[in-house]
A tleap script that builds the chain and sets N, CA, C and O, in Angstrom:
source leaprc.protein.ff14SB
mol = sequence {
  NMET ARG TYR GLU GLN THR LYS LYS LEU SER
  ASN ARG GLN PHE LYS ARG LEU VAL GLY VAL
  GLN GLN ARG THR PHE ASP GLU MET ILE ARG
  VAL LEU LYS ASP ALA ALA SER LEU LYS GLN
  THR ARG GLY TYR PRO ASN LYS LEU SER LEU
  VAL PHE GLN ALA LEU VAL CYS LEU GLN TYR
  TRP ARG GLU TYR ARG THR TYR PHE HIE ILE
  ALA SER ASP TRP GLU ILE SER GLU SER THR
  VAL CYS ARG ILE VAL HIE TRP VAL LYS THR
  THR LEU ILE SER SER GLY LYS PHE ARG LEU
  GLY GLY LYS LYS SER LEU LEU CILE
}
set mol.1.N position { 77.683 150.632 -57.937 }
set mol.1.CA position { 77.656 149.250 -58.366 }
set mol.1.C position { 76.333 148.621 -57.936 }
set mol.1.O position { 75.945 148.735 -56.774 }
set mol.2.N position { 75.665 147.985 -58.828 }
set mol.2.CA position { 74.381 147.356 -58.557 }
set mol.2.C position { 74.571 145.975 -57.942 }
set mol.2.O position { 75.646 145.383 -58.031 }
set mol.3.N position { 73.511 145.476 -57.317 }
set mol.3.CA position { 73.573 144.210 -56.602 }
set mol.3.C position { 73.924 143.049 -57.522 }
set mol.3.O position { 74.632 142.131 -57.108 }
set mol.4.N position { 73.443 143.070 -58.761 }
set mol.4.CA position { 73.760 141.993 -59.695 }
set mol.4.C position { 75.263 141.898 -59.913 }
set mol.4.O position { 75.802 140.802 -60.066 }
set mol.5.N position { 75.935 143.032 -59.925 }
set mol.5.CA position { 77.380 143.044 -60.106 }
set mol.5.C position { 78.097 142.574 -58.846 }
set mol.5.O position { 79.162 141.963 -58.933 }
set mol.6.N position { 77.528 142.850 -57.680 }
set mol.6.CA position { 78.178 142.442 -56.436 }
set mol.6.C position { 78.110 140.931 -56.239 }
set mol.6.O position { 78.938 140.366 -55.524 }
set mol.7.N position { 77.141 140.271 -56.859 }
set mol.7.CA position { 77.037 138.816 -56.742 }
set mol.7.C position { 78.245 138.117 -57.359 }
set mol.7.O position { 78.586 137.001 -56.969 }
set mol.8.N position { 78.883 138.767 -58.311 }
set mol.8.CA position { 80.034 138.188 -58.999 }
set mol.8.C position { 81.325 138.351 -58.202 }
set mol.8.O position { 82.339 137.742 -58.540 }
set mol.9.N position { 81.298 139.161 -57.156 }
set mol.9.CA position { 82.500 139.421 -56.368 }
set mol.9.C position { 82.775 138.277 -55.404 }
set mol.9.O position { 81.861 137.564 -54.989 }
set mol.10.N position { 84.034 138.113 -55.057 }
set mol.10.CA position { 84.382 137.148 -54.022 }
set mol.10.C position { 83.936 137.698 -52.671 }
set mol.10.O position { 83.595 138.875 -52.560 }
set mol.11.N position { 83.940 136.849 -51.648 }
set mol.11.CA position { 83.524 137.299 -50.313 }
set mol.11.C position { 84.405 138.447 -49.822 }
set mol.11.O position { 83.918 139.397 -49.209 }
set mol.12.N position { 85.681 138.352 -50.093 }
set mol.12.CA position { 86.613 139.398 -49.649 }
set mol.12.C position { 86.334 140.722 -50.357 }
set mol.12.O position { 86.322 141.780 -49.727 }
set mol.13.N position { 86.110 140.658 -51.680 }
set mol.13.CA position { 85.817 141.870 -52.438 }
set mol.13.C position { 84.474 142.459 -52.028 }
set mol.13.O position { 84.325 143.679 -51.958 }
set mol.14.N position { 83.495 141.596 -51.757 }
set mol.14.CA position { 82.183 142.079 -51.327 }
set mol.14.C position { 82.310 142.847 -50.017 }
set mol.14.O position { 81.719 143.915 -49.858 }
set mol.15.N position { 83.082 142.301 -49.080 }
set mol.15.CA position { 83.251 142.991 -47.796 }
set mol.15.C position { 83.996 144.309 -47.972 }
set mol.15.O position { 83.673 145.294 -47.309 }
set mol.16.N position { 84.972 144.338 -48.845 }
set mol.16.CA position { 85.696 145.586 -49.092 }
set mol.16.C position { 84.778 146.650 -49.682 }
set mol.16.O position { 84.901 147.832 -49.363 }
set mol.17.N position { 83.870 146.229 -50.532 }
set mol.17.CA position { 82.968 147.173 -51.194 }
set mol.17.C position { 81.858 147.649 -50.274 }
set mol.17.O position { 81.602 148.849 -50.172 }
set mol.18.N position { 81.192 146.704 -49.598 }
set mol.18.CA position { 79.985 147.021 -48.849 }
set mol.18.C position { 80.259 147.275 -47.369 }
set mol.18.O position { 79.577 148.088 -46.745 }
set mol.19.N position { 81.237 146.596 -46.809 }
set mol.19.CA position { 81.562 146.795 -45.400 }
set mol.19.C position { 81.102 145.667 -44.498 }
set mol.19.O position { 81.444 145.646 -43.316 }
set mol.20.N position { 80.333 144.728 -45.031 }
set mol.20.CA position { 79.896 143.559 -44.264 }
set mol.20.C position { 80.092 142.321 -45.128 }
set mol.20.O position { 80.197 142.408 -46.351 }
set mol.21.N position { 80.139 141.171 -44.472 }
set mol.21.CA position { 80.278 139.922 -45.218 }
set mol.21.C position { 78.970 139.583 -45.918 }
set mol.21.O position { 77.907 140.084 -45.552 }
set mol.22.N position { 79.062 138.728 -46.929 }
set mol.22.CA position { 77.885 138.353 -47.716 }
set mol.22.C position { 76.809 137.720 -46.837 }
set mol.22.O position { 75.628 138.028 -46.991 }
set mol.23.N position { 77.204 136.838 -45.916 }
set mol.23.CA position { 76.194 136.181 -45.073 }
set mol.23.C position { 75.528 137.176 -44.115 }
set mol.23.O position { 74.348 137.030 -43.800 }
set mol.24.N position { 76.268 138.176 -43.655 }
set mol.24.CA position { 75.675 139.224 -42.823 }
set mol.24.C position { 74.687 140.042 -43.646 }
set mol.24.O position { 73.609 140.392 -43.163 }
set mol.25.N position { 75.051 140.343 -44.876 }
set mol.25.CA position { 74.161 141.093 -45.761 }
set mol.25.C position { 72.878 140.297 -46.014 }
set mol.25.O position { 71.786 140.865 -46.000 }
set mol.26.N position { 73.003 138.997 -46.243 }
set mol.26.CA position { 71.831 138.155 -46.464 }
set mol.26.C position { 70.919 138.143 -45.241 }
set mol.26.O position { 69.696 138.154 -45.380 }
set mol.27.N position { 71.505 138.122 -44.047 }
set mol.27.CA position { 70.707 138.165 -42.817 }
set mol.27.C position { 70.014 139.513 -42.671 }
set mol.27.O position { 68.879 139.583 -42.200 }
set mol.28.N position { 70.696 140.583 -43.073 }
set mol.28.CA position { 70.085 141.907 -43.033 }
set mol.28.C position { 68.863 141.946 -43.948 }
set mol.28.O position { 67.831 142.510 -43.583 }
set mol.29.N position { 68.974 141.360 -45.113 }
set mol.29.CA position { 67.863 141.338 -46.061 }
set mol.29.C position { 66.698 140.543 -45.491 }
set mol.29.O position { 65.544 140.938 -45.659 }
set mol.30.N position { 66.979 139.422 -44.814 }
set mol.30.CA position { 65.903 138.635 -44.198 }
set mol.30.C position { 65.148 139.456 -43.159 }
set mol.30.O position { 63.917 139.441 -43.119 }
set mol.31.N position { 65.890 140.171 -42.321 }
set mol.31.CA position { 65.264 141.002 -41.288 }
set mol.31.C position { 64.433 142.115 -41.924 }
set mol.31.O position { 63.322 142.392 -41.473 }
set mol.32.N position { 64.958 142.749 -42.961 }
set mol.32.CA position { 64.227 143.821 -43.631 }
set mol.32.C position { 62.967 143.298 -44.318 }
set mol.32.O position { 61.935 143.969 -44.309 }
set mol.33.N position { 63.043 142.105 -44.913 }
set mol.33.CA position { 61.858 141.517 -45.552 }
set mol.33.C position { 60.775 141.216 -44.524 }
set mol.33.O position { 59.593 141.454 -44.772 }
set mol.34.N position { 61.181 140.691 -43.370 }
set mol.34.CA position { 60.205 140.418 -42.311 }
set mol.34.C position { 59.529 141.706 -41.852 }
set mol.34.O position { 58.312 141.745 -41.667 }
set mol.35.N position { 60.319 142.750 -41.671 }
set mol.35.CA position { 59.764 144.036 -41.217 }
set mol.35.C position { 58.886 144.662 -42.292 }
set mol.35.O position { 57.862 145.269 -41.980 }
set mol.36.N position { 59.277 144.520 -43.545 }
set mol.36.CA position { 58.494 145.115 -44.632 }
set mol.36.C position { 57.156 144.398 -44.807 }
set mol.36.O position { 56.168 145.014 -45.207 }
set mol.37.N position { 57.122 143.107 -44.511 }
set mol.37.CA position { 55.864 142.376 -44.650 }
set mol.37.C position { 54.862 142.808 -43.575 }
set mol.37.O position { 53.652 142.704 -43.778 }
set mol.38.N position { 55.360 143.292 -42.437 }
set mol.38.CA position { 54.485 143.767 -41.368 }
set mol.38.C position { 54.058 145.214 -41.562 }
set mol.38.O position { 53.053 145.657 -41.006 }
set mol.39.N position { 54.833 145.945 -42.356 }
set mol.39.CA position { 54.588 147.372 -42.547 }
set mol.39.C position { 53.426 147.586 -43.510 }
set mol.39.O position { 53.357 146.965 -44.570 }
set mol.40.N position { 52.513 148.477 -43.122 }
set mol.40.CA position { 51.422 148.836 -44.013 }
set mol.40.C position { 51.949 149.797 -45.057 }
set mol.40.O position { 52.642 150.762 -44.734 }
set mol.41.N position { 51.624 149.535 -46.293 }
set mol.41.CA position { 52.103 150.407 -47.362 }
set mol.41.C position { 50.982 151.327 -47.816 }
set mol.41.O position { 49.859 150.896 -48.078 }
set mol.42.N position { 51.317 152.583 -47.900 }
set mol.42.CA position { 50.402 153.602 -48.410 }
set mol.42.C position { 51.157 154.418 -49.441 }
set mol.42.O position { 52.383 154.522 -49.385 }
set mol.43.N position { 50.444 154.984 -50.359 }
set mol.43.CA position { 51.076 155.849 -51.339 }
set mol.43.C position { 51.754 155.058 -52.443 }
set mol.43.O position { 51.356 153.936 -52.759 }
set mol.44.N position { 52.770 155.651 -53.018 }
set mol.44.CA position { 53.476 155.036 -54.136 }
set mol.44.C position { 54.368 153.904 -53.643 }
set mol.44.O position { 54.888 153.965 -52.528 }
set mol.45.N position { 54.547 152.876 -54.458 }
set mol.45.CA position { 55.481 151.815 -54.072 }
set mol.45.C position { 56.917 152.347 -54.095 }
set mol.45.O position { 57.227 153.314 -54.791 }
set mol.46.N position { 57.770 151.700 -53.327 }
set mol.46.CA position { 59.174 152.117 -53.278 }
set mol.46.C position { 59.831 151.935 -54.635 }
set mol.46.O position { 59.591 150.948 -55.331 }
set mol.47.N position { 60.657 152.893 -54.996 }
set mol.47.CA position { 61.378 152.805 -56.263 }
set mol.47.C position { 62.499 151.768 -56.160 }
set mol.47.O position { 62.849 151.122 -57.148 }
set mol.48.N position { 63.050 151.620 -54.969 }
set mol.48.CA position { 64.149 150.683 -54.751 }
set mol.48.C position { 63.668 149.462 -53.973 }
set mol.48.O position { 62.875 149.577 -53.039 }
set mol.49.N position { 64.156 148.304 -54.370 }
set mol.49.CA position { 63.832 147.085 -53.634 }
set mol.49.C position { 64.561 147.092 -52.290 }
set mol.49.O position { 65.401 147.957 -52.039 }
set mol.50.N position { 64.240 146.135 -51.434 }
set mol.50.CA position { 64.880 146.067 -50.108 }
set mol.50.C position { 66.386 145.851 -50.227 }
set mol.50.O position { 67.156 146.389 -49.431 }
set mol.51.N position { 66.803 145.077 -51.203 }
set mol.51.CA position { 68.240 144.848 -51.404 }
set mol.51.C position { 68.935 146.159 -51.721 }
set mol.51.O position { 69.992 146.461 -51.167 }
set mol.52.N position { 68.339 146.938 -52.615 }
set mol.52.CA position { 68.939 148.218 -52.974 }
set mol.52.C position { 68.877 149.202 -51.814 }
set mol.52.O position { 69.798 150.000 -51.635 }
set mol.53.N position { 67.813 149.161 -51.027 }
set mol.53.CA position { 67.723 150.030 -49.856 }
set mol.53.C position { 68.834 149.698 -48.864 }
set mol.53.O position { 69.438 150.597 -48.279 }
set mol.54.N position { 69.103 148.403 -48.676 }
set mol.54.CA position { 70.196 148.007 -47.782 }
set mol.54.C position { 71.535 148.490 -48.329 }
set mol.54.O position { 72.389 148.945 -47.568 }
set mol.55.N position { 71.722 148.395 -49.639 }
set mol.55.CA position { 72.966 148.870 -50.246 }
set mol.55.C position { 73.121 150.384 -50.105 }
set mol.55.O position { 74.225 150.876 -49.873 }
set mol.56.N position { 72.027 151.115 -50.243 }
set mol.56.CA position { 72.071 152.571 -50.050 }
set mol.56.C position { 72.519 152.891 -48.629 }
set mol.56.O position { 73.385 153.740 -48.416 }
set mol.57.N position { 71.926 152.212 -47.671 }
set mol.57.CA position { 72.258 152.456 -46.271 }
set mol.57.C position { 73.716 152.096 -45.974 }
set mol.57.O position { 74.423 152.857 -45.314 }
set mol.58.N position { 74.157 150.949 -46.456 }
set mol.58.CA position { 75.543 150.534 -46.226 }
set mol.58.C position { 76.525 151.461 -46.933 }
set mol.58.O position { 77.621 151.715 -46.433 }
set mol.59.N position { 76.131 151.958 -48.085 }
set mol.59.CA position { 76.983 152.919 -48.791 }
set mol.59.C position { 77.132 154.196 -47.972 }
set mol.59.O position { 78.221 154.765 -47.894 }
set mol.60.N position { 76.053 154.638 -47.373 }
set mol.60.CA position { 76.121 155.834 -46.528 }
set mol.60.C position { 77.028 155.593 -45.326 }
set mol.60.O position { 77.879 156.426 -45.013 }
set mol.61.N position { 76.853 154.468 -44.657 }
set mol.61.CA position { 77.667 154.164 -43.476 }
set mol.61.C position { 79.121 153.922 -43.840 }
set mol.61.O position { 80.016 154.330 -43.100 }
set mol.62.N position { 79.370 153.273 -44.952 }
set mol.62.CA position { 80.728 152.890 -45.343 }
set mol.62.C position { 81.535 154.094 -45.819 }
set mol.62.O position { 82.700 154.253 -45.455 }
set mol.63.N position { 80.913 154.932 -46.631 }
set mol.63.CA position { 81.658 156.003 -47.290 }
set mol.63.C position { 81.403 157.387 -46.709 }
set mol.63.O position { 82.142 158.325 -47.009 }
set mol.64.N position { 80.370 157.528 -45.884 }
set mol.64.CA position { 79.971 158.821 -45.322 }
set mol.64.C position { 79.818 159.885 -46.403 }
set mol.64.O position { 80.229 161.033 -46.233 }
set mol.65.N position { 79.219 159.476 -47.517 }
set mol.65.CA position { 78.905 160.423 -48.579 }
set mol.65.C position { 77.648 161.187 -48.180 }
set mol.65.O position { 76.880 160.743 -47.326 }
set mol.66.N position { 77.456 162.308 -48.794 }
set mol.66.CA position { 76.264 163.090 -48.486 }
set mol.66.C position { 75.041 162.434 -49.118 }
set mol.66.O position { 75.150 161.655 -50.065 }
set mol.67.N position { 73.873 162.769 -48.568 }
set mol.67.CA position { 72.627 162.264 -49.135 }
set mol.67.C position { 72.495 162.700 -50.594 }
set mol.67.O position { 71.959 161.964 -51.423 }
set mol.68.N position { 72.979 163.881 -50.897 }
set mol.68.CA position { 72.890 164.399 -52.259 }
set mol.68.C position { 73.636 163.503 -53.245 }
set mol.68.O position { 73.108 163.178 -54.309 }
set mol.69.N position { 74.856 163.106 -52.899 }
set mol.69.CA position { 75.646 162.268 -53.806 }
set mol.69.C position { 75.042 160.876 -53.967 }
set mol.69.O position { 75.005 160.331 -55.070 }
set mol.70.N position { 74.577 160.315 -52.875 }
set mol.70.CA position { 73.948 158.994 -52.949 }
set mol.70.C position { 72.662 159.078 -53.757 }
set mol.70.O position { 72.389 158.207 -54.583 }
set mol.71.N position { 71.878 160.113 -53.524 }
set mol.71.CA position { 70.637 160.298 -54.270 }
set mol.71.C position { 70.905 160.447 -55.762 }
set mol.71.O position { 70.135 159.945 -56.581 }
set mol.72.N position { 71.967 161.119 -56.118 }
set mol.72.CA position { 72.320 161.278 -57.522 }
set mol.72.C position { 72.688 159.945 -58.157 }
set mol.72.O position { 72.303 159.668 -59.293 }
set mol.73.N position { 73.428 159.124 -57.432 }
set mol.73.CA position { 73.818 157.810 -57.951 }
set mol.73.C position { 72.621 156.895 -58.165 }
set mol.73.O position { 72.552 156.178 -59.163 }
set mol.74.N position { 71.686 156.920 -57.234 }
set mol.74.CA position { 70.544 156.000 -57.279 }
set mol.74.C position { 69.317 156.612 -57.942 }
set mol.74.O position { 68.291 155.947 -58.083 }
set mol.75.N position { 69.415 157.867 -58.347 }
set mol.75.CA position { 68.321 158.585 -59.019 }
set mol.75.C position { 67.056 158.638 -58.162 }
set mol.75.O position { 65.957 158.339 -58.628 }
set mol.76.N position { 67.240 159.024 -56.905 }
set mol.76.CA position { 66.145 159.244 -55.967 }
set mol.76.C position { 66.393 160.571 -55.265 }
set mol.76.O position { 67.447 161.179 -55.450 }
set mol.77.N position { 65.446 161.023 -54.470 }
set mol.77.CA position { 65.615 162.308 -53.792 }
set mol.77.C position { 66.431 162.135 -52.504 }
set mol.77.O position { 66.567 161.034 -51.971 }
set mol.78.N position { 66.963 163.253 -52.031 }
set mol.78.CA position { 67.726 163.239 -50.781 }
set mol.78.C position { 66.857 162.792 -49.613 }
set mol.78.O position { 67.308 162.048 -48.743 }
set mol.79.N position { 65.617 163.248 -49.599 }
set mol.79.CA position { 64.724 162.872 -48.501 }
set mol.79.C position { 64.448 161.370 -48.511 }
set mol.79.O position { 64.277 160.767 -47.452 }
set mol.80.N position { 64.403 160.768 -49.680 }
set mol.80.CA position { 64.215 159.324 -49.769 }
set mol.80.C position { 65.425 158.598 -49.201 }
set mol.80.O position { 65.273 157.603 -48.491 }
set mol.81.N position { 66.619 159.081 -49.505 }
set mol.81.CA position { 67.832 158.476 -48.951 }
set mol.81.C position { 67.809 158.571 -47.429 }
set mol.81.O position { 68.113 157.598 -46.738 }
set mol.82.N position { 67.453 159.727 -46.915 }
set mol.82.CA position { 67.382 159.925 -45.470 }
set mol.82.C position { 66.377 158.963 -44.841 }
set mol.82.O position { 66.658 158.342 -43.816 }
set mol.83.N position { 65.222 158.848 -45.453 }
set mol.83.CA position { 64.173 157.961 -44.944 }
set mol.83.C position { 64.627 156.499 -44.981 }
set mol.83.O position { 64.359 155.741 -44.048 }
set mol.84.N position { 65.312 156.106 -46.056 }
set mol.84.CA position { 65.811 154.734 -46.181 }
set mol.84.C position { 66.830 154.442 -45.086 }
set mol.84.O position { 66.746 153.414 -44.414 }
set mol.85.N position { 67.792 155.343 -44.905 }
set mol.85.CA position { 68.848 155.127 -43.909 }
set mol.85.C position { 68.251 154.991 -42.514 }
set mol.85.O position { 68.637 154.097 -41.762 }
set mol.86.N position { 67.330 155.852 -42.167 }
set mol.86.CA position { 66.728 155.795 -40.834 }
set mol.86.C position { 65.866 154.552 -40.652 }
set mol.86.O position { 65.886 153.943 -39.582 }
set mol.87.N position { 65.107 154.162 -41.679 }
set mol.87.CA position { 64.265 152.978 -41.560 }
set mol.87.C position { 65.102 151.708 -41.434 }
set mol.87.O position { 64.813 150.847 -40.603 }
set mol.88.N position { 66.141 151.594 -42.261 }
set mol.88.CA position { 67.002 150.406 -42.205 }
set mol.88.C position { 67.706 150.329 -40.858 }
set mol.88.O position { 67.759 149.262 -40.247 }
set mol.89.N position { 68.247 151.450 -40.389 }
set mol.89.CA position { 68.938 151.473 -39.092 }
set mol.89.C position { 68.002 151.068 -37.968 }
set mol.89.O position { 68.346 150.211 -37.154 }
set mol.90.N position { 66.845 151.660 -37.914 }
set mol.90.CA position { 65.874 151.362 -36.861 }
set mol.90.C position { 65.424 149.912 -36.912 }
set mol.90.O position { 65.311 149.259 -35.875 }
set mol.91.N position { 65.169 149.411 -38.100 }
set mol.91.CA position { 64.705 148.038 -38.262 }
set mol.91.C position { 65.773 147.040 -37.834 }
set mol.91.O position { 65.470 146.076 -37.131 }
set mol.92.N position { 67.015 147.258 -38.248 }
set mol.92.CA position { 68.084 146.322 -37.903 }
set mol.92.C position { 68.374 146.329 -36.409 }
set mol.92.O position { 68.583 145.271 -35.815 }
set mol.93.N position { 68.389 147.502 -35.799 }
set mol.93.CA position { 68.665 147.589 -34.367 }
set mol.93.C position { 67.533 146.973 -33.558 }
set mol.93.O position { 67.780 146.262 -32.584 }
set mol.94.N position { 66.293 147.241 -33.955 }
set mol.94.CA position { 65.162 146.714 -33.193 }
set mol.94.C position { 65.014 145.203 -33.335 }
set mol.94.O position { 64.340 144.577 -32.517 }
set mol.95.N position { 65.632 144.601 -34.356 }
set mol.95.CA position { 65.571 143.151 -34.513 }
set mol.95.C position { 66.376 142.443 -33.427 }
set mol.95.O position { 66.089 141.293 -33.093 }
set mol.96.N position { 67.382 143.120 -32.875 }
set mol.96.CA position { 68.227 142.524 -31.845 }
set mol.96.C position { 69.350 141.659 -32.392 }
set mol.96.O position { 70.150 141.134 -31.618 }
set mol.97.N position { 69.429 141.498 -33.701 }
set mol.97.CA position { 70.464 140.665 -34.320 }
set mol.97.C position { 71.713 141.453 -34.681 }
set mol.97.O position { 72.769 140.872 -34.932 }
set mol.98.N position { 71.593 142.764 -34.706 }
set mol.98.CA position { 72.710 143.613 -35.106 }
set mol.98.C position { 72.935 144.687 -34.052 }
set mol.98.O position { 71.985 145.227 -33.484 }
set mol.99.N position { 74.201 144.988 -33.801 }
set mol.99.CA position { 74.533 146.028 -32.837 }
set mol.99.C position { 75.944 146.526 -33.105 }
set mol.99.O position { 76.731 145.870 -33.787 }
set mol.100.N position { 76.241 147.664 -32.573 }
set mol.100.CA position { 77.593 148.200 -32.617 }
set mol.100.C position { 78.273 147.888 -31.299 }
set mol.100.O position { 77.611 147.712 -30.276 }
set mol.101.N position { 79.580 147.821 -31.323 }
set mol.101.CA position { 80.314 147.601 -30.089 }
set mol.101.C position { 80.163 148.790 -29.146 }
set mol.101.O position { 79.860 149.901 -29.583 }
set mol.102.N position { 80.368 148.561 -27.887 }
set mol.102.CA position { 80.253 149.635 -26.905 }
set mol.102.C position { 81.469 150.519 -26.867 }
set mol.102.O position { 82.346 150.425 -27.726 }
set mol.103.N position { 81.526 151.387 -25.863 }
set mol.103.CA position { 82.636 152.335 -25.745 }
set mol.103.C position { 83.974 151.624 -25.565 }
set mol.103.O position { 84.992 152.067 -26.096 }
set mol.104.N position { 83.973 150.524 -24.819 }
set mol.104.CA position { 85.222 149.810 -24.561 }
set mol.104.C position { 85.838 149.272 -25.849 }
set mol.104.O position { 87.058 149.307 -26.009 }
set mol.105.N position { 85.013 148.774 -26.768 }
set mol.105.CA position { 85.557 148.243 -27.999 }
set mol.105.C position { 86.156 149.343 -28.869 }
set mol.105.O position { 87.056 149.080 -29.666 }
set mol.106.N position { 85.672 150.558 -28.724 }
set mol.106.CA position { 86.213 151.668 -29.479 }
set mol.106.C position { 87.533 152.163 -28.912 }
set mol.106.O position { 88.350 152.728 -29.640 }
set mol.107.N position { 87.746 151.957 -27.632 }
set mol.107.CA position { 88.980 152.425 -26.999 }
set mol.107.C position { 90.164 151.497 -27.224 }
set mol.107.O position { 91.316 151.911 -27.096 }
set mol.108.N position { 89.888 150.272 -27.552 }
set mol.108.CA position { 90.974 149.281 -27.711 }
set mol.108.C position { 91.701 149.474 -29.008 }
set mol.108.O position { 92.638 148.734 -29.307 }
savepdb mol mol.pdb
quit
């Protein structure tokens, strides 16, 4: 499902599909845009916009599909999916705005 289609979903449906609320997704995009503006670009431009890169990453985390299946859906290579997932994860964690719960939250 493309981002244009997700805009038509209710907040509840968006969270069911993507795994995060719409406002959290919007904050993720802001952080990624800030990081991308600082990043020096070399080589070919990205085939996917930052919004689509975030959706690729969330799809991987939400569904635990293989890079091959995600790459087939988005018509990109497996290595590109891997690079996107790692860049988005690193960028979001280093921003300090996003984190996972600790061991105690997993035990409850």
